[in-house]
VEXGUDO-675222 format. One record per atom (N, C-alpha, C): residue number from 0; residue in three letters; atom name; x negated, z, y negated. Coordinates in Angstrom, 2 decimals. Example, Ala and Ser with C-alpha at 12.3 -4.5 7.8 and 13.67 -1.06 7.14 Angstrom:
// residues 2
<kolpa n="0" res="ALA" atom="N" u="-13.19" w="7.80" v="5.69"/>
<kolpa n="0" res="ALA" atom="CA" u="-12.30" w="7.80" v="4.50"/>
<kolpa n="0" res="ALA" atom="C" u="-13.20" w="7.80" v="3.30"/>
<kolpa n="1" res="SER" atom="N" u="-12.85" w="7.08" v="2.25"/>
<kolpa n="1" res="SER" atom="CA" u="-13.67" w="7.14" v="1.06"/>
<kolpa n="1" res="SER" atom="C" u="-12.90" w="7.87" v="-0.03"/>
END
This chain:
// residues 101
<kolpa n="0" res="ARG" atom="N" u="-0.85" w="0.00" v="1.18"/>
<kolpa n="0" res="ARG" atom="CA" u="0.00" w="0.00" v="0.00"/>
<kolpa n="0" res="ARG" atom="C" u="-0.89" w="0.00" v="-1.23"/>
<kolpa n="1" res="VAL" atom="N" u="-0.47" w="-0.75" v="-2.23"/>
<kolpa n="1" res="VAL" atom="CA" u="-1.17" w="-0.81" v="-3.51"/>
<kolpa n="1" res="VAL" atom="C" u="-0.27" w="-0.17" v="-4.55"/>
<kolpa n="2" res="TRP" atom="N" u="-0.85" w="0.70" v="-5.39"/>
<kolpa n="2" res="TRP" atom="CA" u="-0.09" w="1.38" v="-6.43"/>
<kolpa n="2" res="TRP" atom="C" u="-0.46" w="0.82" v="-7.80"/>
<kolpa n="3" res="SER" atom="N" u="0.50" w="0.76" v="-8.70"/>
<kolpa n="3" res="SER" atom="CA" u="0.26" w="0.20" v="-10.04"/>
<kolpa n="3" res="SER" atom="C" u="-0.54" w="1.14" v="-10.94"/>
<kolpa n="4" res="SER" atom="N" u="-0.60" w="2.42" v="-10.61"/>
<kolpa n="4" res="SER" atom="CA" u="-1.41" w="3.36" v="-11.39"/>
<kolpa n="4" res="SER" atom="C" u="-1.95" w="4.43" v="-10.44"/>
<kolpa n="5" res="PRO" atom="N" u="-3.02" w="5.12" v="-10.84"/>
<kolpa n="5" res="PRO" atom="CA" u="-3.60" w="6.15" v="-9.97"/>
<kolpa n="5" res="PRO" atom="C" u="-2.64" w="7.28" v="-9.64"/>
<kolpa n="6" res="THR" atom="N" u="-1.62" w="7.50" v="-10.46"/>
<kolpa n="6" res="THR" atom="CA" u="-0.69" w="8.59" v="-10.22"/>
<kolpa n="6" res="THR" atom="C" u="0.58" w="8.15" v="-9.50"/>
<kolpa n="7" res="GLY" atom="N" u="0.63" w="6.94" v="-9.01"/>
<kolpa n="7" res="GLY" atom="CA" u="1.81" w="6.45" v="-8.31"/>
<kolpa n="7" res="GLY" atom="C" u="2.44" w="5.29" v="-9.05"/>
<kolpa n="8" res="GLY" atom="N" u="3.68" w="5.44" v="-9.46"/>
<kolpa n="8" res="GLY" atom="CA" u="4.38" w="4.35" v="-10.12"/>
<kolpa n="8" res="GLY" atom="C" u="4.91" w="3.37" v="-9.10"/>
<kolpa n="9" res="CYS" atom="N" u="4.85" w="2.08" v="-9.42"/>
<kolpa n="9" res="CYS" atom="CA" u="5.32" w="1.05" v="-8.49"/>
<kolpa n="9" res="CYS" atom="C" u="4.33" w="0.91" v="-7.34"/>
<kolpa n="10" res="GLY" atom="N" u="4.86" w="0.75" v="-6.16"/>
<kolpa n="10" res="GLY" atom="CA" u="4.02" w="0.54" v="-4.99"/>
<kolpa n="10" res="GLY" atom="C" u="4.34" w="-0.79" v="-4.34"/>
<kolpa n="11" res="LEU" atom="N" u="3.37" w="-1.36" v="-3.66"/>
<kolpa n="11" res="LEU" atom="CA" u="3.55" w="-2.65" v="-3.02"/>
<kolpa n="11" res="LEU" atom="C" u="3.06" w="-2.57" v="-1.58"/>
<kolpa n="12" res="ALA" atom="N" u="3.95" w="-2.84" v="-0.64"/>
<kolpa n="12" res="ALA" atom="CA" u="3.55" w="-3.02" v="0.75"/>
<kolpa n="12" res="ALA" atom="C" u="3.05" w="-4.45" v="0.87"/>
<kolpa n="13" res="MET" atom="N" u="1.89" w="-4.63" v="1.40"/>
<kolpa n="13" res="MET" atom="CA" u="1.27" w="-5.95" v="1.40"/>
<kolpa n="13" res="MET" atom="C" u="2.11" w="-7.01" v="2.10"/>
<kolpa n="14" res="SER" atom="N" u="2.99" w="-6.64" v="3.00"/>
<kolpa n="14" res="SER" atom="CA" u="3.82" w="-7.63" v="3.67"/>
<kolpa n="14" res="SER" atom="C" u="4.79" w="-8.29" v="2.71"/>
<kolpa n="15" res="ARG" atom="N" u="4.97" w="-7.73" v="1.51"/>
<kolpa n="15" res="ARG" atom="CA" u="5.85" w="-8.37" v="0.54"/>
<kolpa n="15" res="ARG" atom="C" u="5.11" w="-8.78" v="-0.72"/>
<kolpa n="16" res="SER" atom="N" u="3.84" w="-9.12" v="-0.60"/>
<kolpa n="16" res="SER" atom="CA" u="3.07" w="-9.49" v="-1.78"/>
<kolpa n="16" res="SER" atom="C" u="3.39" w="-10.90" v="-2.28"/>
<kolpa n="17" res="ILE" atom="N" u="3.94" w="-11.75" v="-1.44"/>
<kolpa n="17" res="ILE" atom="CA" u="4.27" w="-13.11" v="-1.87"/>
<kolpa n="17" res="ILE" atom="C" u="5.29" w="-13.04" v="-2.99"/>
<kolpa n="18" res="GLY" atom="N" u="4.93" w="-13.55" v="-4.14"/>
<kolpa n="18" res="GLY" atom="CA" u="5.82" w="-13.57" v="-5.28"/>
<kolpa n="18" res="GLY" atom="C" u="5.80" w="-12.33" v="-6.14"/>
<kolpa n="19" res="ASP" atom="N" u="5.06" w="-11.30" v="-5.76"/>
<kolpa n="19" res="ASP" atom="CA" u="4.99" w="-10.07" v="-6.55"/>
<kolpa n="19" res="ASP" atom="C" u="3.94" w="-10.22" v="-7.64"/>
<kolpa n="20" res="ASP" atom="N" u="4.25" w="-11.02" v="-8.66"/>
<kolpa n="20" res="ASP" atom="CA" u="3.30" w="-11.33" v="-9.73"/>
<kolpa n="20" res="ASP" atom="C" u="2.90" w="-10.11" v="-10.55"/>
<kolpa n="21" res="ILE" atom="N" u="3.73" w="-9.08" v="-10.58"/>
<kolpa n="21" res="ILE" atom="CA" u="3.41" w="-7.91" v="-11.40"/>
<kolpa n="21" res="ILE" atom="C" u="2.09" w="-7.25" v="-10.99"/>
<kolpa n="22" res="PHE" atom="N" u="1.70" w="-7.43" v="-9.74"/>
<kolpa n="22" res="PHE" atom="CA" u="0.48" w="-6.79" v="-9.25"/>
<kolpa n="22" res="PHE" atom="C" u="-0.78" w="-7.63" v="-9.40"/>
<kolpa n="23" res="THR" atom="N" u="-0.67" w="-8.82" v="-10.00"/>
<kolpa n="23" res="THR" atom="CA" u="-1.87" w="-9.64" v="-10.21"/>
<kolpa n="23" res="THR" atom="C" u="-2.87" w="-8.93" v="-11.11"/>
<kolpa n="24" res="ARG" atom="N" u="-2.40" w="-8.09" v="-12.02"/>
<kolpa n="24" res="ARG" atom="CA" u="-3.31" w="-7.39" v="-12.94"/>
<kolpa n="24" res="ARG" atom="C" u="-4.19" w="-6.38" v="-12.22"/>
<kolpa n="25" res="ILE" atom="N" u="-3.82" w="-5.99" v="-11.00"/>
<kolpa n="25" res="ILE" atom="CA" u="-4.67" w="-5.06" v="-10.24"/>
<kolpa n="25" res="ILE" atom="C" u="-5.29" w="-5.74" v="-9.02"/>
<kolpa n="26" res="GLY" atom="N" u="-5.24" w="-7.07" v="-9.00"/>
<kolpa n="26" res="GLY" atom="CA" u="-5.99" w="-7.81" v="-7.99"/>
<kolpa n="26" res="GLY" atom="C" u="-5.23" w="-8.35" v="-6.80"/>
<kolpa n="27" res="VAL" atom="N" u="-3.92" w="-8.22" v="-6.76"/>
<kolpa n="27" res="VAL" atom="CA" u="-3.14" w="-8.75" v="-5.63"/>
<kolpa n="27" res="VAL" atom="C" u="-2.77" w="-10.19" v="-5.94"/>
<kolpa n="28" res="CYS" atom="N" u="-3.06" w="-11.09" v="-5.03"/>
<kolpa n="28" res="CYS" atom="CA" u="-2.73" w="-12.49" v="-5.19"/>
<kolpa n="28" res="CYS" atom="C" u="-1.34" w="-12.74" v="-4.62"/>
<kolpa n="29" res="ALA" atom="N" u="-0.44" w="-13.26" v="-5.46"/>
<kolpa n="29" res="ALA" atom="CA" u="0.93" w="-13.51" v="-5.02"/>
<kolpa n="29" res="ALA" atom="C" u="1.11" w="-14.89" v="-4.40"/>
<kolpa n="30" res="THR" atom="N" u="0.04" w="-15.67" v="-4.34"/>
<kolpa n="30" res="THR" atom="CA" u="0.12" w="-17.01" v="-3.78"/>
<kolpa n="30" res="THR" atom="C" u="-0.38" w="-16.97" v="-2.33"/>
<kolpa n="31" res="PRO" atom="N" u="0.47" w="-17.33" v="-1.37"/>
<kolpa n="31" res="PRO" atom="CA" u="0.05" w="-17.25" v="0.03"/>
<kolpa n="31" res="PRO" atom="C" u="-0.97" w="-18.33" v="0.40"/>
<kolpa n="32" res="VAL" atom="N" u="-1.79" w="-18.02" v="1.38"/>
<kolpa n="32" res="VAL" atom="CA" u="-2.67" w="-19.02" v="1.98"/>
<kolpa n="32" res="VAL" atom="C" u="-1.85" w="-19.67" v="3.09"/>
<kolpa n="33" res="THR" atom="N" u="-1.76" w="-20.97" v="3.05"/>
<kolpa n="33" res="THR" atom="CA" u="-0.93" w="-21.67" v="4.03"/>
<kolpa n="33" res="THR" atom="C" u="-1.72" w="-22.74" v="4.76"/>
<kolpa n="34" res="SER" atom="N" u="-1.21" w="-23.13" v="5.89"/>
<kolpa n="34" res="SER" atom="CA" u="-1.75" w="-24.27" v="6.63"/>
<kolpa n="34" res="SER" atom="C" u="-0.57" w="-24.99" v="7.26"/>
<kolpa n="35" res="SER" atom="N" u="-0.79" w="-26.18" v="7.71"/>
<kolpa n="35" res="SER" atom="CA" u="0.31" w="-26.93" v="8.31"/>
<kolpa n="35" res="SER" atom="C" u="-0.20" w="-27.74" v="9.50"/>
<kolpa n="36" res="CYS" atom="N" u="0.73" w="-28.11" v="10.35"/>
<kolpa n="36" res="CYS" atom="CA" u="0.42" w="-29.01" v="11.45"/>
<kolpa n="36" res="CYS" atom="C" u="1.67" w="-29.81" v="11.74"/>
<kolpa n="37" res="ALA" atom="N" u="1.48" w="-30.95" v="12.32"/>
<kolpa n="37" res="ALA" atom="CA" u="2.62" w="-31.81" v="12.67"/>
<kolpa n="37" res="ALA" atom="C" u="3.28" w="-31.27" v="13.93"/>
<kolpa n="38" res="LEU" atom="N" u="4.59" w="-31.13" v="13.88"/>
<kolpa n="38" res="LEU" atom="CA" u="5.33" w="-30.74" v="15.08"/>
<kolpa n="38" res="LEU" atom="C" u="5.61" w="-31.99" v="15.91"/>
<kolpa n="39" res="LEU" atom="N" u="5.33" w="-31.90" v="17.17"/>
<kolpa n="39" res="LEU" atom="CA" u="5.48" w="-33.04" v="18.07"/>
<kolpa n="39" res="LEU" atom="C" u="6.64" w="-32.80" v="19.03"/>
<kolpa n="40" res="PRO" atom="N" u="7.20" w="-33.84" v="19.58"/>
<kolpa n="40" res="PRO" atom="CA" u="8.29" w="-33.67" v="20.57"/>
<kolpa n="40" res="PRO" atom="C" u="7.88" w="-32.80" v="21.76"/>
<kolpa n="41" res="SER" atom="N" u="6.58" w="-32.75" v="22.06"/>
<kolpa n="41" res="SER" atom="CA" u="6.11" w="-31.95" v="23.19"/>
<kolpa n="41" res="SER" atom="C" u="6.09" w="-30.45" v="22.88"/>
<kolpa n="42" res="HIS" atom="N" u="6.18" w="-30.08" v="21.62"/>
<kolpa n="42" res="HIS" atom="CA" u="6.22" w="-28.66" v="21.26"/>
<kolpa n="42" res="HIS" atom="C" u="7.57" w="-28.09" v="21.65"/>
<kolpa n="43" res="LYS" atom="N" u="7.55" w="-26.99" v="22.39"/>
<kolpa n="43" res="LYS" atom="CA" u="8.78" w="-26.41" v="22.90"/>
<kolpa n="43" res="LYS" atom="C" u="9.40" w="-25.40" v="21.96"/>
<kolpa n="44" res="TRP" atom="N" u="8.58" w="-24.65" v="21.21"/>
<kolpa n="44" res="TRP" atom="CA" u="9.07" w="-23.61" v="20.32"/>
<kolpa n="44" res="TRP" atom="C" u="8.06" w="-23.30" v="19.25"/>
<kolpa n="45" res="LEU" atom="N" u="8.51" w="-22.56" v="18.28"/>
<kolpa n="45" res="LEU" atom="CA" u="7.67" w="-22.11" v="17.18"/>
<kolpa n="45" res="LEU" atom="C" u="7.86" w="-20.60" v="17.07"/>
<kolpa n="46" res="VAL" atom="N" u="6.78" w="-19.85" v="17.14"/>
<kolpa n="46" res="VAL" atom="CA" u="6.85" w="-18.40" v="17.07"/>
<kolpa n="46" res="VAL" atom="C" u="6.50" w="-17.97" v="15.64"/>
<kolpa n="47" res="LEU" atom="N" u="7.44" w="-17.33" v="14.97"/>
<kolpa n="47" res="LEU" atom="CA" u="7.21" w="-16.75" v="13.66"/>
<kolpa n="47" res="LEU" atom="C" u="7.21" w="-15.24" v="13.82"/>
<kolpa n="48" res="ALA" atom="N" u="6.10" w="-14.61" v="13.51"/>
<kolpa n="48" res="ALA" atom="CA" u="5.98" w="-13.17" v="13.71"/>
<kolpa n="48" res="ALA" atom="C" u="5.02" w="-12.58" v="12.69"/>
<kolpa n="49" res="SER" atom="N" u="5.25" w="-11.32" v="12.36"/>
<kolpa n="49" res="SER" atom="CA" u="4.39" w="-10.62" v="11.40"/>
<kolpa n="49" res="SER" atom="C" u="3.09" w="-10.19" v="12.07"/>
<kolpa n="50" res="ASP" atom="N" u="2.16" w="-9.73" v="11.24"/>
<kolpa n="50" res="ASP" atom="CA" u="0.87" w="-9.28" v="11.76"/>
<kolpa n="50" res="ASP" atom="C" u="1.02" w="-8.08" v="12.68"/>
<kolpa n="51" res="GLY" atom="N" u="2.12" w="-7.36" v="12.58"/>
<kolpa n="51" res="GLY" atom="CA" u="2.37" w="-6.25" v="13.49"/>
<kolpa n="51" res="GLY" atom="C" u="2.51" w="-6.70" v="14.94"/>
<kolpa n="52" res="VAL" atom="N" u="2.90" w="-7.93" v="15.15"/>
<kolpa n="52" res="VAL" atom="CA" u="2.96" w="-8.51" v="16.49"/>
<kolpa n="52" res="VAL" atom="C" u="1.57" w="-8.99" v="16.91"/>
<kolpa n="53" res="TRP" atom="N" u="0.90" w="-9.71" v="16.03"/>
<kolpa n="53" res="TRP" atom="CA" u="-0.37" w="-10.35" v="16.38"/>
<kolpa n="53" res="TRP" atom="C" u="-1.55" w="-9.39" v="16.45"/>
<kolpa n="54" res="GLU" atom="N" u="-1.42" w="-8.20" v="15.89"/>
<kolpa n="54" res="GLU" atom="CA" u="-2.54" w="-7.25" v="15.87"/>
<kolpa n="54" res="GLU" atom="C" u="-3.05" w="-6.92" v="17.27"/>
<kolpa n="55" res="PHE" atom="N" u="-2.13" w="-6.71" v="18.22"/>
<kolpa n="55" res="PHE" atom="CA" u="-2.54" w="-6.30" v="19.57"/>
<kolpa n="55" res="PHE" atom="C" u="-2.07" w="-7.24" v="20.68"/>
<kolpa n="56" res="LEU" atom="N" u="-1.34" w="-8.30" v="20.33"/>
<kolpa n="56" res="LEU" atom="CA" u="-0.88" w="-9.25" v="21.35"/>
<kolpa n="56" res="LEU" atom="C" u="-1.61" w="-10.58" v="21.19"/>
<kolpa n="57" res="GLU" atom="N" u="-2.26" w="-10.99" v="22.24"/>
<kolpa n="57" res="GLU" atom="CA" u="-2.99" w="-12.26" v="22.23"/>
<kolpa n="57" res="GLU" atom="C" u="-1.98" w="-13.42" v="22.29"/>
<kolpa n="58" res="THR" atom="N" u="-2.37" w="-14.54" v="21.74"/>
<kolpa n="58" res="THR" atom="CA" u="-1.52" w="-15.73" v="21.71"/>
<kolpa n="58" res="THR" atom="C" u="-1.05" w="-16.10" v="23.11"/>
<kolpa n="59" res="GLU" atom="N" u="-1.94" w="-16.06" v="24.08"/>
<kolpa n="59" res="GLU" atom="CA" u="-1.59" w="-16.44" v="25.45"/>
<kolpa n="59" res="GLU" atom="C" u="-0.49" w="-15.55" v="26.01"/>
<kolpa n="60" res="ARG" atom="N" u="-0.55" w="-14.26" v="25.70"/>
<kolpa n="60" res="ARG" atom="CA" u="0.47" w="-13.32" v="26.18"/>
<kolpa n="60" res="ARG" atom="C" u="1.82" w="-13.62" v="25.53"/>
<kolpa n="61" res="VAL" atom="N" u="1.80" w="-13.95" v="24.24"/>
<kolpa n="61" res="VAL" atom="CA" u="3.03" w="-14.29" v="23.53"/>
<kolpa n="61" res="VAL" atom="C" u="3.63" w="-15.56" v="24.12"/>
<kolpa n="62" res="VAL" atom="N" u="2.80" w="-16.56" v="24.37"/>
<kolpa n="62" res="VAL" atom="CA" u="3.28" w="-17.82" v="24.96"/>
<kolpa n="62" res="VAL" atom="C" u="3.92" w="-17.56" v="26.32"/>
<kolpa n="63" res="THR" atom="N" u="3.27" w="-16.78" v="27.14"/>
<kolpa n="63" res="THR" atom="CA" u="3.82" w="-16.46" v="28.47"/>
<kolpa n="63" res="THR" atom="C" u="5.18" w="-15.78" v="28.35"/>
<kolpa n="64" res="LEU" atom="N" u="5.30" w="-14.84" v="27.42"/>
<kolpa n="64" res="LEU" atom="CA" u="6.56" w="-14.13" v="27.23"/>
<kolpa n="64" res="LEU" atom="C" u="7.66" w="-15.07" v="26.74"/>
<kolpa n="65" res="VAL" atom="N" u="7.35" w="-15.91" v="25.77"/>
<kolpa n="65" res="VAL" atom="CA" u="8.35" w="-16.82" v="25.20"/>
<kolpa n="65" res="VAL" atom="C" u="8.85" w="-17.80" v="26.26"/>
<kolpa n="66" res="GLU" atom="N" u="7.96" w="-18.24" v="27.13"/>
<kolpa n="66" res="GLU" atom="CA" u="8.35" w="-19.18" v="28.18"/>
<kolpa n="66" res="GLU" atom="C" u="9.34" w="-18.58" v="29.17"/>
<kolpa n="67" res="LEU" atom="N" u="9.42" w="-17.27" v="29.26"/>
<kolpa n="67" res="LEU" atom="CA" u="10.32" w="-16.61" v="30.21"/>
<kolpa n="67" res="LEU" atom="C" u="11.78" w="-16.62" v="29.78"/>
<kolpa n="68" res="HIS" atom="N" u="12.04" w="-16.87" v="28.51"/>
<kolpa n="68" res="HIS" atom="CA" u="13.39" w="-16.71" v="27.97"/>
<kolpa n="68" res="HIS" atom="C" u="14.01" w="-18.04" v="27.56"/>
<kolpa n="69" res="GLU" atom="N" u="15.30" w="-18.13" v="27.77"/>
<kolpa n="69" res="GLU" atom="CA" u="16.04" w="-19.32" v="27.36"/>
<kolpa n="69" res="GLU" atom="C" u="16.40" w="-19.27" v="25.88"/>
<kolpa n="70" res="HIS" atom="N" u="16.67" w="-18.07" v="25.37"/>
<kolpa n="70" res="HIS" atom="CA" u="17.12" w="-17.91" v="23.99"/>
<kolpa n="70" res="HIS" atom="C" u="16.03" w="-17.25" v="23.13"/>
<kolpa n="71" res="ALA" atom="N" u="15.86" w="-17.77" v="21.93"/>
<kolpa n="71" res="ALA" atom="CA" u="14.84" w="-17.27" v="21.01"/>
<kolpa n="71" res="ALA" atom="C" u="15.03" w="-15.79" v="20.70"/>
<kolpa n="72" res="SER" atom="N" u="16.28" w="-15.36" v="20.57"/>
<kolpa n="72" res="SER" atom="CA" u="16.52" w="-13.95" v="20.23"/>
<kolpa n="72" res="SER" atom="C" u="16.03" w="-13.02" v="21.34"/>
<kolpa n="73" res="ASP" atom="N" u="16.14" w="-13.44" v="22.59"/>
<kolpa n="73" res="ASP" atom="CA" u="15.64" w="-12.62" v="23.70"/>
<kolpa n="73" res="ASP" atom="C" u="14.11" w="-12.52" v="23.64"/>
<kolpa n="74" res="SER" atom="N" u="13.46" w="-13.64" v="23.34"/>
<kolpa n="74" res="SER" atom="CA" u="12.00" w="-13.63" v="23.18"/>
<kolpa n="74" res="SER" atom="C" u="11.58" w="-12.72" v="22.04"/>
<kolpa n="75" res="ALA" atom="N" u="12.28" w="-12.84" v="20.92"/>
<kolpa n="75" res="ALA" atom="CA" u="11.94" w="-12.03" v="19.74"/>
<kolpa n="75" res="ALA" atom="C" u="12.09" w="-10.54" v="20.02"/>
<kolpa n="76" res="MET" atom="N" u="13.18" w="-10.17" v="20.67"/>
<kolpa n="76" res="MET" atom="CA" u="13.40" w="-8.75" v="20.97"/>
<kolpa n="76" res="MET" atom="C" u="12.31" w="-8.22" v="21.89"/>
<kolpa n="77" res="GLN" atom="N" u="11.94" w="-8.99" v="22.90"/>
<kolpa n="77" res="GLN" atom="CA" u="10.90" w="-8.52" v="23.81"/>
<kolpa n="77" res="GLN" atom="C" u="9.53" w="-8.47" v="23.12"/>
<kolpa n="78" res="LEU" atom="N" u="9.25" w="-9.43" v="22.24"/>
<kolpa n="78" res="LEU" atom="CA" u="8.00" w="-9.40" v="21.49"/>
<kolpa n="78" res="LEU" atom="C" u="7.90" w="-8.13" v="20.65"/>
<kolpa n="79" res="VAL" atom="N" u="8.99" w="-7.78" v="19.97"/>
<kolpa n="79" res="VAL" atom="CA" u="9.00" w="-6.58" v="19.14"/>
<kolpa n="79" res="VAL" atom="C" u="8.77" w="-5.34" v="20.01"/>
<kolpa n="80" res="GLN" atom="N" u="9.45" w="-5.25" v="21.14"/>
<kolpa n="80" res="GLN" atom="CA" u="9.30" w="-4.11" v="22.04"/>
<kolpa n="80" res="GLN" atom="C" u="7.86" w="-4.01" v="22.57"/>
<kolpa n="81" res="LEU" atom="N" u="7.31" w="-5.14" v="22.97"/>
<kolpa n="81" res="LEU" atom="CA" u="5.95" w="-5.16" v="23.51"/>
<kolpa n="81" res="LEU" atom="C" u="4.93" w="-4.77" v="22.43"/>
<kolpa n="82" res="ALA" atom="N" u="5.11" w="-5.30" v="21.23"/>
<kolpa n="82" res="ALA" atom="CA" u="4.20" w="-4.96" v="20.13"/>
<kolpa n="82" res="ALA" atom="C" u="4.30" w="-3.47" v="19.79"/>
<kolpa n="83" res="ALA" atom="N" u="5.51" w="-2.92" v="19.77"/>
<kolpa n="83" res="ALA" atom="CA" u="5.70" w="-1.50" v="19.47"/>
<kolpa n="83" res="ALA" atom="C" u="4.98" w="-0.63" v="20.50"/>
<kolpa n="84" res="ARG" atom="N" u="5.07" w="-1.01" v="21.78"/>
<kolpa n="84" res="ARG" atom="CA" u="4.36" w="-0.25" v="22.82"/>
<kolpa n="84" res="ARG" atom="C" u="2.85" w="-0.36" v="22.64"/>
<kolpa n="85" res="ALA" atom="N" u="2.37" w="-1.54" v="22.29"/>
<kolpa n="85" res="ALA" atom="CA" u="0.93" w="-1.72" v="22.09"/>
<kolpa n="85" res="ALA" atom="C" u="0.44" w="-0.87" v="20.92"/>
<kolpa n="86" res="TRP" atom="N" u="1.21" w="-0.82" v="19.83"/>
<kolpa n="86" res="TRP" atom="CA" u="0.85" w="0.03" v="18.69"/>
<kolpa n="86" res="TRP" atom="C" u="0.80" w="1.49" v="19.11"/>
<kolpa n="87" res="ALA" atom="N" u="1.78" w="1.93" v="19.91"/>
<kolpa n="87" res="ALA" atom="CA" u="1.81" w="3.33" v="20.36"/>
<kolpa n="87" res="ALA" atom="C" u="0.58" w="3.68" v="21.19"/>
<kolpa n="88" res="VAL" atom="N" u="0.17" w="2.75" v="22.05"/>
<kolpa n="88" res="VAL" atom="CA" u="-1.02" w="2.98" v="22.88"/>
<kolpa n="88" res="VAL" atom="C" u="-2.27" w="3.05" v="22.01"/>
<kolpa n="89" res="GLU" atom="N" u="-2.40" w="2.14" v="21.07"/>
<kolpa n="89" res="GLU" atom="CA" u="-3.61" w="2.04" v="20.26"/>
<kolpa n="89" res="GLU" atom="C" u="-3.68" w="3.06" v="19.12"/>
<kolpa n="90" res="GLU" atom="N" u="-2.54" w="3.35" v="18.51"/>
<kolpa n="90" res="GLU" atom="CA" u="-2.53" w="4.17" v="17.29"/>
<kolpa n="90" res="GLU" atom="C" u="-1.78" w="5.50" v="17.44"/>
<kolpa n="91" res="GLY" atom="N" u="-1.11" w="5.70" v="18.56"/>
<kolpa n="91" res="GLY" atom="CA" u="-0.29" w="6.89" v="18.73"/>
<kolpa n="91" res="GLY" atom="C" u="1.14" w="6.64" v="18.29"/>
<kolpa n="92" res="ASP" atom="N" u="2.02" w="7.56" v="18.63"/>
<kolpa n="92" res="ASP" atom="CA" u="3.44" w="7.38" v="18.34"/>
<kolpa n="92" res="ASP" atom="C" u="3.81" w="7.56" v="16.87"/>
<kolpa n="93" res="ASP" atom="N" u="2.87" w="8.06" v="16.06"/>
<kolpa n="93" res="ASP" atom="CA" u="3.19" w="8.36" v="14.66"/>
<kolpa n="93" res="ASP" atom="C" u="2.98" w="7.22" v="13.70"/>
<kolpa n="94" res="TYR" atom="N" u="2.36" w="6.10" v="14.16"/>
<kolpa n="94" res="TYR" atom="CA" u="2.07" w="5.01" v="13.23"/>
<kolpa n="94" res="TYR" atom="C" u="2.20" w="3.67" v="13.91"/>
<kolpa n="95" res="ARG" atom="N" u="2.75" w="2.70" v="13.17"/>
<kolpa n="95" res="ARG" atom="CA" u="2.69" w="1.31" v="13.57"/>
<kolpa n="95" res="ARG" atom="C" u="2.95" w="0.44" v="12.35"/>
<kolpa n="96" res="ASP" atom="N" u="2.45" w="-0.77" v="12.40"/>
<kolpa n="96" res="ASP" atom="CA" u="2.64" w="-1.72" v="11.32"/>
<kolpa n="96" res="ASP" atom="C" u="4.06" w="-2.28" v="11.40"/>
<kolpa n="97" res="ASP" atom="N" u="4.46" w="-3.01" v="10.35"/>
<kolpa n="97" res="ASP" atom="CA" u="5.75" w="-3.71" v="10.40"/>
<kolpa n="97" res="ASP" atom="C" u="5.69" w="-4.74" v="11.53"/>
<kolpa n="98" res="ILE" atom="N" u="6.74" w="-4.76" v="12.34"/>
<kolpa n="98" res="ILE" atom="CA" u="6.80" w="-5.66" v="13.48"/>
<kolpa n="98" res="ILE" atom="C" u="8.04" w="-6.52" v="13.34"/>
<kolpa n="99" res="THR" atom="N" u="7.83" w="-7.83" v="13.15"/>
<kolpa n="99" res="THR" atom="CA" u="8.94" w="-8.75" v="12.98"/>
<kolpa n="99" res="THR" atom="C" u="8.66" w="-10.00" v="13.80"/>
<kolpa n="100" res="ALA" atom="N" u="9.68" w="-10.48" v="14.52"/>
<kolpa n="100" res="ALA" atom="CA" u="9.56" w="-11.73" v="15.28"/>
<kolpa n="100" res="ALA" atom="C" u="10.89" w="-12.44" v="15.25"/>
END
């Protein structure tokens, strides 16, 4: 979290820094770094997930999990559950990053 002053004030969770121009004066860049690739007919799905998922789950494990489900919502729910368990193992039950899939 980034604070606008040493005594508190406005706070910014980095997961929502995109577009938060007010914090540019203290060094937060509101412009995302992006990349692109062409989607091909052979691509079966696209996984959109926060860093809370990718921190402890390897891409190969995510691909294997997604392939098991017919519906995207089922894959997303299992990804969130798996990421939450991984955070608990690595960081303890008292802390985990935002997990979104």
